[in-house]
Each structure stands twice: as structure tokens, then as C-alpha cells.
N, CA, C and O atoms as CSV, one atom per row, in Angstrom:
chain,resi,resn,atom,element,x,y,z
A,1,MET,N,N,0.831,-1.183,0.000
A,1,MET,CA,C,0.000,0.000,0.000
A,1,MET,C,C,0.878,1.251,0.000
A,1,MET,O,O,0.535,2.253,-0.627
A,2,ARG,N,N,1.990,1.193,0.691
A,2,ARG,CA,C,2.906,2.338,0.717
A,2,ARG,C,C,3.354,2.689,-0.700
A,2,ARG,O,O,3.418,3.867,-1.055
A,3,GLN,N,N,3.660,1.693,-1.500
A,3,GLN,CA,C,4.077,1.934,-2.883
A,3,GLN,C,C,2.942,2.559,-3.696
A,3,GLN,O,O,3.187,3.424,-4.537
A,4,HIS,N,N,1.726,2.134,-3.453
A,4,HIS,CA,C,0.579,2.709,-4.164
A,4,HIS,C,C,0.389,4.182,-3.781
A,4,HIS,O,O,0.042,5.006,-4.628
A,5,VAL,N,N,0.614,4.502,-2.528
A,5,VAL,CA,C,0.542,5.896,-2.083
A,5,VAL,C,C,1.570,6.725,-2.853
A,5,VAL,O,O,1.258,7.816,-3.331
A,6,ILE,N,N,2.780,6.214,-2.972
A,6,ILE,CA,C,3.837,6.924,-3.698
A,6,ILE,C,C,3.439,7.125,-5.159
A,6,ILE,O,O,3.597,8.218,-5.703
A,7,GLU,N,N,2.927,6.076,-5.790
A,7,GLU,CA,C,2.539,6.167,-7.201
A,7,GLU,C,C,1.402,7.158,-7.414
A,7,GLU,O,O,1.420,7.912,-8.386
A,8,LEU,N,N,0.422,7.170,-6.529
A,8,LEU,CA,C,-0.673,8.136,-6.639
A,8,LEU,C,C,-0.169,9.565,-6.468
A,8,LEU,O,O,-0.590,10.473,-7.185
A,9,SER,N,N,0.718,9.749,-5.530
A,9,SER,CA,C,1.255,11.075,-5.275
A,9,SER,C,C,2.000,11.614,-6.499
A,9,SER,O,O,1.886,12.795,-6.827
A,10,ARG,N,N,2.741,10.771,-7.153
A,10,ARG,CA,C,3.508,11.188,-8.334
A,10,ARG,C,C,2.624,11.659,-9.488
A,10,ARG,O,O,3.074,12.426,-10.340
A,11,LYS,N,N,1.397,11.214,-9.519
A,11,LYS,CA,C,0.490,11.618,-10.601
A,11,LYS,C,C,0.026,13.060,-10.471
A,11,LYS,O,O,-0.353,13.681,-11.464
A,12,GLU,N,N,0.053,13.597,-9.259
A,12,GLU,CA,C,-0.295,14.983,-8.993
A,12,GLU,C,C,-1.601,15.415,-9.674
A,12,GLU,O,O,-1.640,16.428,-10.373
A,13,TYR,N,N,-2.640,14.654,-9.466
A,13,TYR,CA,C,-3.944,14.945,-10.066
A,13,TYR,C,C,-4.431,16.350,-9.744
A,13,TYR,O,O,-5.113,16.971,-10.559
A,14,TRP,N,N,-4.089,16.858,-8.562
A,14,TRP,CA,C,-4.575,18.160,-8.128
A,14,TRP,C,C,-4.057,19.299,-8.999
A,14,TRP,O,O,-4.618,20.394,-8.959
A,15,LYS,N,N,-3.025,19.081,-9.771
A,15,LYS,CA,C,-2.491,20.143,-10.628
A,15,LYS,C,C,-3.299,20.328,-11.913
A,15,LYS,O,O,-3.080,21.290,-12.650
A,16,GLN,N,N,-4.223,19.420,-12.180
A,16,GLN,CA,C,-5.004,19.476,-13.417
A,16,GLN,C,C,-6.144,20.487,-13.356
A,16,GLN,O,O,-6.657,20.902,-14.396
A,17,PHE,N,N,-6.543,20.884,-12.166
A,17,PHE,CA,C,-7.716,21.743,-12.012
A,17,PHE,C,C,-7.391,22.923,-11.109
A,17,PHE,O,O,-6.566,22.829,-10.200
A,18,GLU,N,N,-8.055,24.024,-11.382
A,18,GLU,CA,C,-7.860,25.215,-10.555
A,18,GLU,C,C,-9.213,25.833,-10.277
A,18,GLU,O,O,-9.912,26.173,-11.231
A,19,PRO,N,N,-9.613,25.994,-9.071
A,19,PRO,CA,C,-8.971,25.549,-7.850
A,19,PRO,C,C,-9.250,24.069,-7.592
A,19,PRO,O,O,-10.209,23.505,-8.119
A,20,ALA,N,N,-8.417,23.463,-6.792
A,20,ALA,CA,C,-8.580,22.051,-6.431
A,20,ALA,C,C,-7.864,21.795,-5.110
A,20,ALA,O,O,-6.885,22.467,-4.788
A,21,PRO,N,N,-8.350,20.830,-4.355
A,21,PRO,CA,C,-7.612,20.446,-3.153
A,21,PRO,C,C,-6.252,19.880,-3.576
A,21,PRO,O,O,-6.133,19.293,-4.652
A,22,ASP,N,N,-5.254,20.049,-2.756
A,22,ASP,CA,C,-3.921,19.580,-3.121
A,22,ASP,C,C,-3.639,18.170,-2.604
A,22,ASP,O,O,-2.571,17.886,-2.061
A,23,PHE,N,N,-4.621,17.307,-2.788
A,23,PHE,CA,C,-4.445,15.911,-2.392
A,23,PHE,C,C,-5.319,15.013,-3.260
A,23,PHE,O,O,-6.216,15.479,-3.962
A,24,VAL,N,N,-5.035,13.724,-3.194
A,24,VAL,CA,C,-5.830,12.715,-3.874
A,24,VAL,C,C,-6.318,11.734,-2.801
A,24,VAL,O,O,-5.664,11.560,-1.773
A,25,VAL,N,N,-7.454,11.104,-3.040
A,25,VAL,CA,C,-8.015,10.156,-2.078
A,25,VAL,C,C,-7.773,8.732,-2.573
A,25,VAL,O,O,-8.126,8.380,-3.699
A,26,LEU,N,N,-7.172,7.934,-1.718
A,26,LEU,CA,C,-6.987,6.506,-1.968
A,26,LEU,C,C,-8.115,5.786,-1.251
A,26,LEU,O,O,-8.159,5.765,-0.021
A,27,PHE,N,N,-9.025,5.196,-2.012
A,27,PHE,CA,C,-10.190,4.539,-1.417
A,27,PHE,C,C,-9.920,3.067,-1.180
A,27,PHE,O,O,-9.501,2.343,-2.083
A,28,LEU,N,N,-10.165,2.634,0.049
A,28,LEU,CA,C,-10.109,1.217,0.415
A,28,LEU,C,C,-11.541,0.770,0.685
A,28,LEU,O,O,-12.213,1.371,1.523
A,29,PRO,N,N,-12.027,-0.260,0.008
A,29,PRO,CA,C,-13.432,-0.642,0.111
A,29,PRO,C,C,-13.829,-1.352,1.401
A,29,PRO,O,O,-14.973,-1.787,1.536
A,30,GLY,N,N,-12.906,-1.475,2.349
A,30,GLY,CA,C,-13.267,-2.130,3.606
A,30,GLY,C,C,-12.448,-1.617,4.765
A,30,GLY,O,O,-11.240,-1.415,4.643
A,31,GLU,N,N,-13.106,-1.405,5.895
A,31,GLU,CA,C,-12.421,-0.953,7.101
A,31,GLU,C,C,-11.364,-1.972,7.530
A,31,GLU,O,O,-10.305,-1.606,8.041
A,32,ASP,N,N,-11.665,-3.248,7.317
A,32,ASP,CA,C,-10.733,-4.304,7.713
A,32,ASP,C,C,-9.426,-4.237,6.930
A,32,ASP,O,O,-8.371,-4.572,7.467
A,33,LEU,N,N,-9.478,-3.811,5.676
A,33,LEU,CA,C,-8.271,-3.670,4.870
A,33,LEU,C,C,-7.370,-2.573,5.446
A,33,LEU,O,O,-6.153,-2.735,5.545
A,34,PHE,N,N,-7.988,-1.469,5.819
A,34,PHE,CA,C,-7.233,-0.364,6.392
A,34,PHE,C,C,-6.634,-0.762,7.738
A,34,PHE,O,O,-5.483,-0.446,8.037
A,35,SER,N,N,-7.417,-1.447,8.528
A,35,SER,CA,C,-6.947,-1.905,9.836
A,35,SER,C,C,-5.746,-2.835,9.688
A,35,SER,O,O,-4.771,-2.713,10.429
A,36,ALA,N,N,-5.814,-3.755,8.742
A,36,ALA,CA,C,-4.702,-4.691,8.506
A,36,ALA,C,C,-3.456,-3.938,8.039
A,36,ALA,O,O,-2.344,-4.254,8.464
A,37,ALA,N,N,-3.634,-2.962,7.183
A,37,ALA,CA,C,-2.499,-2.175,6.688
A,37,ALA,C,C,-1.851,-1.398,7.833
A,37,ALA,O,O,-0.626,-1.293,7.897
A,38,LEU,N,N,-2.664,-0.856,8.733
A,38,LEU,CA,C,-2.130,-0.098,9.860
A,38,LEU,C,C,-1.417,-0.993,10.873
A,38,LEU,O,O,-0.505,-0.545,11.566
A,39,GLU,N,N,-1.831,-2.249,10.958
A,39,GLU,CA,C,-1.134,-3.186,11.843
A,39,GLU,C,C,0.286,-3.423,11.345
A,39,GLU,O,O,1.211,-3.570,12.143
A,40,ILE,N,N,0.455,-3.459,10.054
A,40,ILE,CA,C,1.777,-3.692,9.457
A,40,ILE,C,C,2.604,-2.409,9.466
A,40,ILE,O,O,3.808,-2.441,9.721
A,41,ASN,N,N,1.956,-1.288,9.188
A,41,ASN,CA,C,2.667,-0.007,9.101
A,41,ASN,C,C,1.850,1.067,9.820
A,41,ASN,O,O,0.976,1.698,9.226
A,42,ALA,N,N,2.142,1.260,11.088
A,42,ALA,CA,C,1.370,2.205,11.900
A,42,ALA,C,C,1.519,3.648,11.420
A,42,ALA,O,O,0.676,4.486,11.739
A,43,GLY,N,N,2.556,3.950,10.671
A,43,GLY,CA,C,2.776,5.310,10.191
A,43,GLY,C,C,2.181,5.584,8.827
A,43,GLY,O,O,2.494,6.601,8.210
A,44,LEU,N,N,1.339,4.704,8.353
A,44,LEU,CA,C,0.787,4.821,7.003
A,44,LEU,C,C,-0.037,6.096,6.807
A,44,LEU,O,O,0.043,6.723,5.751
A,45,ILE,N,N,-0.803,6.475,7.783
A,45,ILE,CA,C,-1.628,7.688,7.658
A,45,ILE,C,C,-0.729,8.912,7.508
A,45,ILE,O,O,-0.926,9.723,6.603
A,46,ASP,N,N,0.253,9.044,8.391
A,46,ASP,CA,C,1.167,10.188,8.317
A,46,ASP,C,C,1.960,10.185,7.019
A,46,ASP,O,O,2.194,11.241,6.431
A,47,PHE,N,N,2.373,9.008,6.568
A,47,PHE,CA,C,3.099,8.920,5.305
A,47,PHE,C,C,2.220,9.384,4.154
A,47,PHE,O,O,2.669,10.138,3.290
A,48,GLY,N,N,0.972,8.940,4.141
A,48,GLY,CA,C,0.043,9.358,3.096
A,48,GLY,C,C,-0.142,10.865,3.080
A,48,GLY,O,O,-0.112,11.485,2.017
A,49,VAL,N,N,-0.330,11.453,4.239
A,49,VAL,CA,C,-0.500,12.902,4.334
A,49,VAL,C,C,0.737,13.614,3.798
A,49,VAL,O,O,0.620,14.620,3.098
A,50,SER,N,N,1.913,13.102,4.119
A,50,SER,CA,C,3.149,13.730,3.637
A,50,SER,C,C,3.280,13.648,2.118
A,50,SER,O,O,4.016,14.426,1.510
A,51,GLN,N,N,2.561,12.699,1.507
A,51,GLN,CA,C,2.582,12.519,0.056
A,51,GLN,C,C,1.347,13.128,-0.622
A,51,GLN,O,O,1.154,12.949,-1.824
A,52,ASN,N,N,0.517,13.842,0.137
A,52,ASN,CA,C,-0.743,14.426,-0.358
A,52,ASN,C,C,-1.741,13.363,-0.783
A,52,ASN,O,O,-2.499,13.566,-1.731
A,53,VAL,N,N,-1.748,12.238,-0.092
A,53,VAL,CA,C,-2.683,11.149,-0.359
A,53,VAL,C,C,-3.455,10.875,0.931
A,53,VAL,O,O,-2.869,10.513,1.951
A,54,MET,N,N,-4.779,11.052,0.873
A,54,MET,CA,C,-5.632,10.772,2.017
A,54,MET,C,C,-6.250,9.393,1.809
A,54,MET,O,O,-6.880,9.133,0.784
A,55,ILE,N,N,-6.066,8.528,2.776
A,55,ILE,CA,C,-6.610,7.176,2.684
A,55,ILE,C,C,-8.009,7.197,3.276
A,55,ILE,O,O,-8.210,7.631,4.410
A,56,ALA,N,N,-8.972,6.724,2.499
A,56,ALA,CA,C,-10.377,6.759,2.929
A,56,ALA,C,C,-10.999,5.376,2.829
A,56,ALA,O,O,-10.693,4.593,1.929
A,57,THR,N,N,-11.872,5.103,3.770
A,57,THR,CA,C,-12.658,3.871,3.790
A,57,THR,C,C,-14.118,4.270,3.575
A,57,THR,O,O,-14.415,5.463,3.523
A,58,PRO,N,N,-15.020,3.329,3.451
A,58,PRO,CA,C,-16.420,3.716,3.241
A,58,PRO,C,C,-16.934,4.707,4.284
A,58,PRO,O,O,-17.704,5.609,3.954
A,59,VAL,N,N,-16.522,4.547,5.519
A,59,VAL,CA,C,-16.998,5.441,6.583
A,59,VAL,C,C,-16.426,6.852,6.415
A,59,VAL,O,O,-17.152,7.837,6.552
A,60,SER,N,N,-15.147,6.946,6.125
A,60,SER,CA,C,-14.516,8.266,6.045
A,60,SER,C,C,-14.643,8.930,4.677
A,60,SER,O,O,-14.443,10.140,4.567
A,61,LEU,N,N,-14.965,8.179,3.647
A,61,LEU,CA,C,-15.063,8.758,2.302
A,61,LEU,C,C,-16.166,9.815,2.236
A,61,LEU,O,O,-15.955,10.892,1.679
A,62,ILE,N,N,-17.311,9.525,2.788
A,62,ILE,CA,C,-18.424,10.479,2.731
A,62,ILE,C,C,-18.045,11.781,3.428
A,62,ILE,O,O,-18.301,12.863,2.901
A,63,ALA,N,N,-17.436,11.685,4.607
A,63,ALA,CA,C,-17.008,12.885,5.329
A,63,ALA,C,C,-15.963,13.651,4.533
A,63,ALA,O,O,-15.998,14.881,4.488
A,64,THR,N,N,-15.046,12.949,3.914
A,64,THR,CA,C,-14.012,13.604,3.099
A,64,THR,C,C,-14.620,14.328,1.916
A,64,THR,O,O,-14.252,15.466,1.626
A,65,LEU,N,N,-15.542,13.683,1.234
A,65,LEU,CA,C,-16.176,14.321,0.073
A,65,LEU,C,C,-17.001,15.525,0.475
A,65,LEU,O,O,-17.019,16.524,-0.244
A,66,ARG,N,N,-17.676,15.455,1.594
A,66,ARG,CA,C,-18.455,16.605,2.064
A,66,ARG,C,C,-17.542,17.764,2.429
A,66,ARG,O,O,-17.876,18.922,2.179
A,67,ALA,N,N,-16.398,17.462,3.015
A,67,ALA,CA,C,-15.461,18.518,3.412
A,67,ALA,C,C,-14.867,19.217,2.205
A,67,ALA,O,O,-14.627,20.424,2.232
A,68,VAL,N,N,-14.631,18.461,1.155
A,68,VAL,CA,C,-14.067,19.047,-0.068
A,68,VAL,C,C,-15.137,19.856,-0.755
A,68,VAL,O,O,-14.886,20.443,-1.808
């Protein structure tokens, strides 16, 4: 997942539109997937933020979209 965060960040989707949020959302279709990833790499959220990639699950995706 860390590699996918890096690859998404390199695409810099936010530069295509003006104005646009300066991040991209990586959607995980299950809370359990995110939980398993965090067990392996507890710093995944902070790493994603540092790469302008917000990791979202079904629960957090709606809140993220409303905030944007």
C-alpha cells in the first residue's frame, strides 16, 4: 500500500484543475483492509498525508467528500 501511495502522489492529479484540493483520495473498500495495513505499518496515515494522499474507507469517504 505504501508503494501505491507513492505512485498516486507522483500523478499529482490536483495540478489538473484550478482551484482544487492539493491531495488525492486513496479509497479502500473495507475498514478491515485499512486496519490490517495499519497493523503492518502504523505510520501509514502520516506517510500518506506527507505525500498528499488521504486514505479513505467507506466510513470516512463520505465525510471527506463533504469537506471538499
